[in-house]
C-alpha positions, 0 to 999 in steps of 0.5 A: 500499499505504501507503494501505491499510485493513485494517478496515471499518466493520463492524469498527469498529462491532463493536469499539465494541459489544465487551465484554472477557469472561474466566474464569480459574480457573489456581490458580497465577494466580488465588491467586498471580500475580494478588495479586502483580500487583495490589501490583506495579501500583500502583507504575506511574505513572498517566500510563503507558499499558497499551500501554507495559508490553505493548510493553516485555514484548514487546521482552523476547523480542525481546532474548532472540531476538537474544541467542540467535541471535548465539551459536547461530544454528544451533541446534548450540551444545549438540551438542558433549557434551565441551565442554558448551553454548558459549552464555555463562552470563550468556546465560541469565540474562538470558534468564530474567529477560526471560521473567519480565518479559515474563509479568509486564508481560503481566499487568499491562497490563490491570490498569493499564488499569483502573486508569487507566480506559482498558480498551478493545478496542485495549489487548486487540488490541495484547496478543494480537496481540504475544503471537501473535508471542511464540508463535513467539520463546519455543520457539527459546529452548529449542531452543538448550538442547538442540541439533540432536542431541537435538531435530532440527529436524524434531521442533522443527517439530512442537513449534513448531506444538504451540505455535501450536495451543495458543494459536489454539485459545484464540482460535477458543474465544473466536470461538464462545463470546465468553468467553476461558478463559484456559489453565492451561498459560501460567503454568506454561509461563512459569515452566518456561522461566524455571526451565530458563534459571536451571538452565542458568546454575547448573549449566550447560545440558549437564544437558539433554543427560543421558539415561535408558535413551536418553530424553533430557530433549528427549524428556521436553520434547517429551512433556510439552508436546504431551501437556499440550495434547493431554490437558488444554487441548484437551478443555477448549476442545472441552467449553466450545465444546459447552456454549455451543452447548447452552446458547446462550450462544455465537455460535451459528455454523453448523458450517461457520463454526464451523470457519471459523477452522481453515482458514487455520491448517490451510493454513499447516500443510500447506504448511510441512510439504510444504516441511519435508519435501520441499525438495529442498535440505533447508531445514528443516537449511539455515535453521531459524532463519529458517524458523521466523520465516517460519512464526512471522510468518505464523502471528502475521498469521492469528492477529491477523485472527482476534482482530480477527474474534472481537472485532468479531463478524465473519466470519474469513478462510479464507485468508491473503494471505501464503500465496500468496508462501509457496506459490508459494516452496514450489512452487519449492523442492519440485517440479521445475518450477525445473529445467525452466524454468531447466535448472539445479536450485535450489542450497542457496544460492538457496534460503537467499536465497529463505527470507530474502526470503520472510520479510523481505517476510512481516515487513514485511507483518505489521508494516505490517498491525499498524501500520495496524489500530493506527492505524486503531482509534487515529484511530476512537476518537480515542486514542494507542496509548503516551499516555493522553489527558486531557479539555481543561479546558474540556470538564471544567468543562462537563461538571461543570457540567452534572452539577453536579459538581466538575471532575476532570481524568482519563483518558477515552480508551481505550487 
């Protein structure tokens, strides 16, 4: 496994031809955030690789996950209205600041790449790959604001899958059109999450347990999040794909190939839906946090493989290898085979061990995939992921002599 290669020569040749193309029409992003990032990026040292900004931002979401999980592992800290949310107020402050750091570094990494002349396919893959993991981490912070009374785990399941769909659909769009149409909802979501956490610090998170005519803030959050995707971003994505076929500006794949990215996504949704609804030990209430991490890790692996396919203009996977152990585990936990074979039923503790074990296995496998892809790209392009290389002085002098220009030592490697 340590010598496994994930990228073929076709992938690598596709990366060599790849050119990033995106369209951002969000007024918040275009008129507020981009001018702000243009100013901020000037204070970033020229020697700092863009991937460092990307990775530090991602680590902020990991810190949030660990910090809130420590104080509210089972999402029950907000359940008792009489005592309020038991997560310390400073935790919400730190979480809000970390989200803003993540959001702003995510907006600055591409500008740093262009500023240092190090733009390339690795940076985009690194950025969007880590974003796919954050798509699982960030919603989990919000669940601790509401608790399992106002937002039961089964409803959390559909909320987190809505986030997955919003992220994934954007990359399906690029797989078919060749253009990244940046969604409006991303900027507003990042600011919304941060504001919600700052409010939890200032007036207390118990404000999110209030209700009006039996309509809770958790209900508003659910409807708003799911509705915004279904009524705004999804129709726009479908329209963009349709126009790319009508105007012959996209990849012009056959209909089944156009829909192929959804195969692995739908398989994962169906398998996780069966486990969440039909587990004999009600695993979704038994270990929700670990379950979301398991689902998020496999989703991230599917999304990363799609990103590789759309950037290299190759055929995407219709099934993900990590779903084999997932399907086997669901078979053990949801159907009576276990009891028939072993003569005893699967206990809640036994299913908990299966969830933890499978999560560890899939996480290590996903990390290995990410490390392998990044390493193979670095080797192919002769670059470092976290360091900007400079041309050797001799090479610069030879180039200058050939062109009759004054030698300049500057970054030349893509990050």
